[in-house]
N, C-alpha and C positions, 0 to 999 in steps of 0.2 A: 538117537536115530542118526542124526548128522555125523556124530562121531563115527558110527559104523561105516558110513558110505565113505569118510575120508579115508579110514583104515584100509577098506577094500581097494580104493584107488591106489593107495601107496604100496599095498601088497602086490597089486597087479604091476605096478611100475618096477618093483623089486624083481619080481618074476621075470619080467622082460629083460632087465639089466643082466640077470643072472644067465638068462638064455642066450643073449646077444655076446656076453663076455666070454662064454664057452667057444663061441664061433669067431671071436677076435672082431666084431663088426662095430659099427658106430652105435652108441646108446643114447637115445633121446629120452629125457625125463622131464618132470614138471618145471616150468619157469624158463623153458628155452635152453636148458643146460644140454649141450651136445658134447660128447667125449668120444674119442677114438681110442679104444682099449689098447689097440697095438702101439700106438704112438706112446702112450703113457708108459706101457711096459718097457718099451725101448729107452725112453727118456731117463727112467729110474732104474734101468739094468735089472729089471726084475726077471725071475724064472717063472715057468708055468706053475710050478708048485706054489710059489709065493702069491701069485695072482689068485689061486684058488682060495687062499686064506683070506683075502681082503674082503671087508664087508662094502656095503653100498656107501656108507659114511667115509670109509677109507678112500674109496674110489673117488668121491667127490672132493676130498681134501687134495689127493694127488692130482686130480684134474685142475683144481684151482692154482696150485703151485706151478703146474705146467703152464697155465695161461698167463698168471700174473707174476710168476717169480718168486712170491714168497706169501705167507699168510699170517695173520695174527688172530688172536681170539675174537676181536671185534669183527673182523672179516669173516671168520667162520660163522659167527652167530648171525651177522647181518645179511650175508650173501647165501650160506648154506644151511642156516637153521641148525647148526652144531654147536651145542653149548658146553662140551667138555672137549676142547681141542687138545689139550695137554694129555688127556687120557687116551684119545685116539692116535695122537703121535707115538705114545709109549707103546700102544699095541702094536703099531706098525714096525716099531724098532724090533720087538721080540720077533716079529715075522722076518725081519732082516732088511727093511727099507732104511736108508741112511739119510738123516737129516743134520743140517747145521742149525745152531740157534745163536740168537743174540739178544741181549736186554736192549730195550729202547725206552727212552723216558720222554714224557710230554707233560704238559701242564693241562689238568682237566678243566672243565667249565666252572669250578668253584676256586679255581687258582692253585690247587694243589698239585705238587710234583707226583706223578705216577709212573710206575715201570711196568712193561709188559714184554712178553716174548715174541720175536719174530721168527718163523721157521722158514727154511730154504732147503733146496736139494742139496746134499753134501757134494763138495767140489770133488 
């Protein structure tokens, strides 16, 4: 029953996003996330046709890059709840959104060196 309520809330939020996206207005979604669709469209040089093909998760990723400058898989998971960032980026590349990517390396909590991808808007 709890799952059904959460699903209804999420569906309602998505419908609101779609409605507002069509009008180019601000979109408010859970967690205080506020995005101005027109600003994102201008920032990434997207056509109206491309904007229509973007899903809710695509828009959240673009918003995050617009706000923070870049995104990593951990950012996507912790901040947006998106587990397959590389897949969403790949889908957006098919639509025509351009990204630059660079490998970064860090040492994890167990002392092992790990590599991950950081995505930015293409220059």
